[in-house]
N, C-alpha and C positions, 0 to 999 in steps of 0.2 A: 504493500498499499504505499501512496505518497500522497503528499497535502500540492494541491494543483495553483491553489490559490487562497489568501488571507485578507479580510478585510476587517479593519478595526475601529472603531465609533468609541470617540471619548474615552479611549483604554489609557491608563497612566499619562504619559506626555503625549501620546499622539490624539489629535483633534479629529483627523478622519486619514485613514491610508488604504490603498489598495494595492497587492505585491503579486505577481505571479510568479511560481518556483519552478525551478528544474528539479527533475526526480531522480537526479543525483547528489551532488554535494552542493550548499548553498553558504556562501561566507557574509557573516554582516560582521562590516569593517569600522571605524569609528572609535573617537575617544571615550573615554570614562564619562558616564551620567549623560548620555545623549538620543539613549535607549535601544541601546542593543540588546542589551540583557531582555528589556521590557517585550520585544518582540519574541524572544526565544520564551518566556514566559506566557505570552497569548497563546503561542501554539500547546504548550502543556495544559493552561488551564482550559483551552477548547477540549483537550482528549480529558484531563482527569476531575474538571470542575472544581478544582482547588488549585490555588497556589503553591511551589515549590520555596516560596520564598518569604511567605506571610498567612497566617491564618486569621487576619481581617480584611474579608472583602473589600470594604470600603475602601482600602488604598488602591483598589485596583481601577476604581472610577475616577476618570480626571476632575481636576478642582473645578468647583461649583457647577457641575453635571450631576444630573438625579440617577443617570444608569452608563454601563459599557455596556458593548456588544462587541463579541469575535464572531465571523462568519467565517468558514473555511470551506472547499469542496474538494473531497478526499475520494481518490481513486484507488478503488480496491478492486478485486480479482472479477466480482461482482458486476462492475460496473461503480459509476459516479455516486459518490453519498455524499449531499449539501448537510452541514453541522451548524447550529447557532446555539449560542450561550450569551443570555442577556443576566448582565448583574447589576442588579439594583439595592437601593436601602433594604428593602423588604425583603430579597433574599435573590436565589437564581432560578433561571428557567432554562431548561435546554430542549432544541429539536434537535432531533434525526431525520432524515428525508422530508423536512416540513411537517413533521407530526411532532407535537409536544410530547414530551416524556414526563409520566405522573411522578416518577422519582428519578431521584440524579443515579441513584443503584443502576435502573434500565438506561441510563443515558452512556453511563462510562463503560469502557468496553468497544465502540463504535469507530475511535481513533486510538492507535496503542502507540506510545511515547516511551523512551528511554532517556532520561534527562541525567548526563553526566555533569555538575558544577563542581568547584572547587571544595564547595562545604559537603560533598560525596566521600571526599578522601577522608573524611573522619567519622566514615561507615565502622571502619575497623575500631578505631580507637574512641571514638565517642560513646556516650550514653546506652544502654539498652533500650532507651526509648527510642534512639534513632535507628535501632535495627528493627526494633518492632513497627516501626511504622513504615520502614523500608518493606517488609515481608508483606505488611497488610496493602500498602501501594501496590506493589508487582502481581500480589495472587488477585486484588481485586480487577485488573487490567483484565484478566482471561476468566473470572468469575464473579457473576453476578450472585451467584448464591452465596459464595464466601462475603461478600458486602451485606448478605442481609443478614448471615448468622453472625456477621462481626456486630452489625449493630445492633442485634439483638441481645447478643450478649454484653455488651456496654450498657444498655438500658437496663436489664436485671441486674447487672452487677453495680449500677448507681442506686437501684431501689433497695437493694441486699445492704448496701453501707450505708445508706440513710436508716433502714432496720437496726442494723447492728448498733450505730451511734444513740439511736431510740433506748433499745438493751442496756447501753453502757450506763446511761444518762439515766437511766428510772432506777438502775440497781437490781432490776426485776428479771430474773431466768426462770419463772414459771411459764410464761405464757410463749412457746416459742414454735407452735404450730404454722405461723406465717415463715417464720425462719427456715424451716424445713421446704414450707413450698418454693422460698425462693433458690434454695440450695438447689433443688431438684431440677429448677428451670436451670440454673446458671450452668449443674455439670451439662444440660444436654446441650446446651447451647458453645461452653468451653469445648465440649468433647469434639465435636464438629469442627471448629478453629484448630484444635491444635492437630488435628489430622491432618487437615489441608494444610498446616504451616508445616506439618512433618515430609510430607509427601514434595513438596514444593522446595524443602531444602535438599532432598535427595534428588531432585531433578537439576536443579544448581550444580549443584557439585559435580554432577555429568560434566555438565557443560563447560564449568569455571576450572576445572581439574587440568584437561591438557590446556588450557589458555594460558592458565599460570605455570604450566610447565616449559612453554616455550617459551613464555615473557622471559623465566628467570634462567635462560638457557640451558634449559634442562637438568636443574640443578635442584628445584622445587617441588614438594607435592603438596597441594593443597587439601586438606580437608573440612569440611563443616558438619557443624553440630547443632540441633536445636536442644537448647536448655531450657528443659523444664521441671518442676519439683516432684512430678510423678514419675515413677519408672516407667516407660513407654518406649516405643520405637518406632519407623515408618512402616514395620510391618503389624503392627497392633490395631485391630478393629475398633469400631465404634462403642463396644461392649466393652472391652477391656479398660479404653481409657476412661469411660464412664466407672466403672468398678474402683479405678485407682483412686479417682477423684472422690468417690462416695468414700473409702476409706479413710481418705487424707481429711475429709471436711469433718468426720465423725471425731478425729482426733484433735481438729482445731478447735472444734466448738466453741470451749470457755476461753480459749487464749483470743480468739476472733471476737467474742464479746466482751471482754475485758479492755482489747485495743480498740473496738469502734470499726472495724475495718475487715475488709477480705484481704486475706493473707496470700492465699493461693491462688491461681488461673493465668491465663493467657497476658493478663495485664502486666504478668510479673515476669513473663519467659523472656530468654535470650536468645543470638544467634550467636555461636562462638566459630573463629576459624583458626585452625591450627596449619603450620606448615614445618614439613618434616617432623609432624609430633608436637610442636610447641608453639603455645597461645599465641596468637601472633599479635594481639591487643598487649598483651603482658612482656613479651620476649621479644616480638619481632622489630626488625629496623624500620627506619620512617619508609626507606626503600620497598620492603618488603609490605610494608602498610597499603603501600600505594599501587603495589603490584596486584594486593590481594584485592583492592577495592576495584581497577580496572579489569580485574578480570571476572568479578561478578557482572561489572556494567557489560561488557562484552557479552560474557554467558547466556545475560536476559535476551539477548537478539535471538541467539537460536532456540532457546525456551519457547518464547514467545511464538517463533513459526513452528515450533514442534506443536505447540497448545491451539493456534488457531489458524495455519497453514498460510501465515503471509508475515512478512517480514514486518518490523515496528516501525517507528520513523527515530532517529537517532536527533539527541537536541545535547550538543558541546558547547556549555557556555562557560568560556574562558578557560576552560580546562588545559589545553593545548600549552600554555604556558607555564601550569604548574608541572606538567611532565618532562623528564629529560628526552634528548635525542632517540634515544633506544626506543620508551617507552610510547612515546610519541609515534615513532615510526610503526611499532607493531599496532598501534589503534588505527591508522590510517590504512594499513596495508590490510586488516580484517574487516573492514569494513568496504573498502573500495569495490564499488560494482553493484553492491549489495543492497545496500540500507541509502533511502533518502537520509540524508545529514545535514543539518544545520549547524553550524560553526560561529560562534561570536570570538571577536577576536582587535585589538588594537594593531595588530601589523601580521601583514603573512610572512613579512624577510623573517630570513632565518629557517623556515618551515621550505625545506625543500622534499616535496613528494608530490608524485602525480597526481594524487587525489586531487589534490589542493589546486593545481594548475591547470586542471579541465575544469575547475569549481564555479558557478554563476556567483558574480562578486555586487554584491549589496554595500553601498557607502549612508551611514547614518551619523545624521549631526542635527539636532536638538529637534528631535522627534518627528524627523522627515528621512524618506528615504529615497536614494537614488540609484538605480540600478544600471 
């Protein structure tokens, strides 16, 4: 798949702009704070219905305007697919093929993108919350069912935490029937989320391992591990995962009431990375951490292709300057001729690769684009 055209109205620093794109590589060149990353973000928001830079949707709307609109014409193997996302102070509305989607979870997945920005290099050494978000965003692109299960889990988790807080504050531990009901509902949703994350982790490892081996000049083997408090693996079925949770929550009941919070579940899990058996987050060099992050992002290309039968769109937001020549060359070689790619950079000087020499160049200044 690829984006043939993009139109922005009152988005960030763009009043209105319409662009046509090459289906291979498109490079946005300009000084900082001119609007390069805003263009990249707009494509991501069109795809995911949320920004990778902010959780406050109001920041996406141009100053003194009531709404922002992103429109794109996506070409897929079955033909063209018009998409539209309108962001207002009341919320977001998405259309796919001119039909408004009742839920954003139904909207997400029509356009698949992989964003690789400098902050993604912190995927390995950052907090577990960053890695959980990575899992949720990437699985959500290829599974609307996962988004539904995750949303349901988060809703029940909020209710359960609220009830645990009430039990803690009242110091009454007699009326726990509601806690049992909420725990049962939470376990059902949690098992589905964990099962999908375990499967995804194994798929991601399958594609990331050979990439990491190649980038490391065949010196390092990357393995991934989904870390959860219960004893399960990707081979575990839903009933085993539920049983493990039931046993755990029975043991944790008094502690959770004392603390007023849910102590175990997917909201506390983590994704671990090992190079030659050693934890990269704790013991890996900066180079190993960057190679791991790069391998994961490139692995997503093949993983999504395996899941949906089409390659996603790759967004490289100012990331080339963060990689040394060897990793830079490996990245460009991997995507060459396969994936529509958008690159933002202040300059292409010093990047000697055939992929960029064949690219469509767009120059960005003060919220305007010259191709």
